[in-house]
N, C-alpha and C positions, 0 to 999 in steps of 0.2 A: 474772734472771741470778744464778748462784751468786757469792758474794763471799768465802766462807771455806771452808777444807778441813781435813782431817786426813790425815796420813801417818804410819803406824806400821809400822816395820820389826820383823820377828820372826825370831829365830834359834832354830830347833828344837834341842833336846838330841839327841844321838846316840841313835838308836833310836826317837825320838818324831816323826820327820818326817811319817809318814803320819797320826799322831794330830793333828798341827797342821793338815794338809791337810783332814782330816775335820771338825775343829772349824770351820775357816773356811767350808767348804761348808755346814755346818749353820747357821751364823750368818745366812745369807741369809734364812731364814724369819723371823728376829727383825727384821732390818733392813727387811723388807717391811712391817712394822707401824709403822715410823717415818715419819710423814707429812712431816716436815721434812728427812729425808735424801733429797736430790735425786739423788745418784749414789753408788754404793758398789761398790767392786771389791776382791776378795781375789785376790792374785796370788802366783805362785811364781817365783823367780828361778833357783834351783838346788836341789840336794837338801835343804838345810836353811834356806834364806833365803826368807822370805815377807814380804808387806806387805799392809796394808789402806790404801786410799785412798778417801776419801769427801768429798763436797762438799755445801754448804748455802747457802741464800739469805741466811741471817742468822746472827749470832753465837748467838742464842737456839737455833737449830736445832742448831748445833754443840755447844752446852752440853747440850742435851737428849740428844743421841747419847752424849756422854761420860758422862752419868748413866744411860744406858739398860742394857738387858739384855746386849747384846754386850760392852760394856766390863766389866760386872760379871763375866760368865762368863769373859772372857779373864783378868782379874786373879785370879779364883778358881783358875784352872788354870795360871797363869804359872810358878809354882815347879816344877810337875810337868812341863810341856811345853817350857819355854824356857830357853836358856842364860843369859839375862840379862833383867831386866825390860824390857818394851816401851818404846821411846823414842818418845814422842808429839810429833810436830811439828805446828805450827798455821799452815800457809801461808795467804796471801791469794791468792784466785783473781783473775788478771788478765784472763782471757778464757775462754770456754767454748763448746762446741758440744754440745748435748744434743738427743735426739729430741723431737719434738713441737713 
């Protein structure tokens, strides 16, 4: 069972909305390489509001993801793409339903 998660809300700069969407779609290939990332979602709420939600069985998995390629790429492009730095929340998972 997953025990910890990450929730990161992203606000795209005006004119950068589709660049943020493309970045998030491309990040899936990197996340696929992370054995400890149990679930990962990139979502869009409206024109410029996006979020990433991912879940992990252990704190070590969460820390590995935070130190991984997606986080590094996001932070490297944050000034160019986002209105403000990403706000990373670290929720505890109370229950889950996953395939398999």
